[in-house]
N, C-alpha and C positions, 0 to 999 in steps of 0.2 A: 121362925129361925131354926135352922138344922142344927142339929146336935152332933158333934164329932164322935164317931165310932172308932175305937183303936182297932187297928189291923191284927188279925190272928196270927199265930206263929207260923201256921203252914202258908197263909198267903204271903207273909213277910219273906219267907224262905223262896216261895216261887219268884216274888218280884225281886229279890236279890239275884237268884239264878238268870232269870232274863237280861238283867242288867249286865252281868258279868260275862255274859255270852257275846257281847257287843264286841266287833273287831277291835275298837280302839283299845280295848285292854289287853289284847294279845299281840298287838303290832310289834311289840319289842321282844317278844318271847323267841327263844332259840329254835331253828327249825329242827326237822326230824333228824336229819344228817348231822347237824351241830350237837345235838343231844347224844346220838348213837356215838360220836367221835369223843365227847366228854366223858361218857361212861367207860368207853375202851381205854381211853386214857387214864382214868382214875384206877381201874382195874389193874392196868399194867404197872401203875406206880406202886399200888398196894402189893403186887407180886414182887417188884424189885425189893420193897422193904423187907419182905419175908424172907427172901432168899439171902441177901447180903447183909441183913442186920441178925448178928449172932444173939442180941439180947431178946430178940422175937422168935427164937427157936430156928433161926436160918442156918444154913450150912457153911456161910461165909464165902460163897461164891463158887467158881469153877466154870471152865469152858462148857460142860453140859448144860449148865443152868442158862447161861448165856444163849446157846444154840436153842434150847426150849423156847425160851422167851423170843427170840427173832421169829420162830415158827409160830408161835401163837400170835406175834403182832402181824405177820403176813396173812395168816388165817382170818384174822379179825377184819383187817382191812378189805380182804377179798369179800368176806360176808357181807360189809356193808355196801360194797359197790354192787353185789349180786341182789342185794334187797332192794336198792333204789334203780336197778336196771330197767323195770317195768314203769316205773315212774318217769324216768327221763325219755323214754320211749316217746310219751306223750307230751311231756313238758321240756323239750329240748331248747335249744339257744334261741332267743329271741328271733321271731319271724315275722313274716308279713302278716297283718292281722285279716286282711281280706283275700281271697282268692278270686282270680279272674273267671269267675263261673257266671257272671250276669245276674247273680241273687239280688234280690231287692231288700231294702229295709224291713218291709213287712213279713219277709220270709224269715229273717233272722229273729224278728220279734215272735213270730209264731214258734220257732224253734226253741227260744228261750223259755217259752211259757211251758211247753212239751216237758223240757228237761227240768225245770222248777217243779212242775207236778210230780214227777219222780224223784223228786229229792236230790238230783244229780247238780248240785249247785255250782260246781266249778265251771261245767259245760254251759249252765244258764248263764253265769257272769260273762263268759267269752262271747256267747251270742248277742247279749245285750250290747256290749260295747261293739260289736260287729254292726248291730243295727244302728248305733250312733254314728259310726264311721260311713256306713253306706247312705244314711239320711244326709249327712252333710254333702256327700258327692251328688246325691240326687237333686238337692237345693242349689247345687253349684255355688255352695259357700266354701268347699275345698275343691281343688281341681282333682279329679281321679287320677290316682298314681299308684302303679303295681309296687308292691313292695313296702308300703308304708307300714311301720310299726305302730304299737300302741303308743310309745312315748312321743314318737313324731306326730301322731295324732292329735295327742294333748297339746303339745306345743304348737301346732299350726292352728287348730281349733280355737286355741286360747286368744290368739291374736284376732281373730276373725269375730269372736264371741266373748269380748272381755268380761261381760257381766257374769258369765258362767265358768270364768277360768278356773276359779278355785275347785268348783264341782267336777271339772274335767280332769284336773291333775288328781283330785282325790280319788274319782273312780278308776282312773288308769292305775292308780296306786294299788287299789284293790285287786284288779286285774293281775298286776305284776306279781304281788304278793302270793295269789293263788297259783299261777301258771309258771312262775319262775322263782318262787321263794319258798316253795314246799309248805305253804299255809293251807289249811283246809278250806274249801268253800263253803260259806254259810248263807243261812236265809237273809240274814242282815246285810252281807256283802252284795246279794243279789238284789235287794229291795234298794240299795244305795245305787247301782247301776240303773235300775228302773227308773229312778227319780232323775237320774242324769240324763236318760233317754228322753223323758218328758221334758225337762228344761231345754234340751236340744231343739226339740220339735217346736217349742214355743219360743225359741229365742230369734231375735232380729239381729242380723250382722251389723256391725258398725259402719257408718258411711264412709266411703272412701276420702283421704284427705286430697287436697288438690293435685299435690304431686304425685300421688297414687293413681289419681284419675287419670292425668295425663299420660303416665306410663302404660295403663290399662289401654287407653285409645290407641297408643302406638303400636300395642300388641295385638289389637283387634283387626281382623282382616278388613279390607276396604272393599 
């Protein structure tokens, strides 16, 4: 009979840190831009209170104070957009997930592994989802379609593979959070996309219903 041994303080701290690093605990946190604007707004509010509240040592107002505050606001907003410029250059509006470059699913998987080995989790997550998309096209589960976005991939693949629909939407959610929601890429997020890739490769598409089968026969070349 084994005897239960209490967990030490350092081990408990490490277990708690790993648990709290999981994406599920951070999905509702404000993005970097939201935090920057919130901090700027709080600072401007405090500045207004100091200038226009005589009880706090303010001067009671004046056009000069208003002009200074406006200039400060303009400078602060410009600083935010300058800081986010580089990020938005690579994480722009939602675009096609796959390029028409003839790449194979195995190419995207290999690229994902290389990015993960270097700790580039955002890029690794993107390549894993690209591997999922290309695998579905290679197996003719989805029709190859240029311009398909990640959200469209999840919606279309979930219809063909209902058994992993939840994993598809969850995985695409991780991708969206990282590439369009200013969330940092993480090892846990990459591992979730890796599991999705494995589930997709093992999944069997649902059989066509009689009506769908007739429609497919009508579209097939004679």
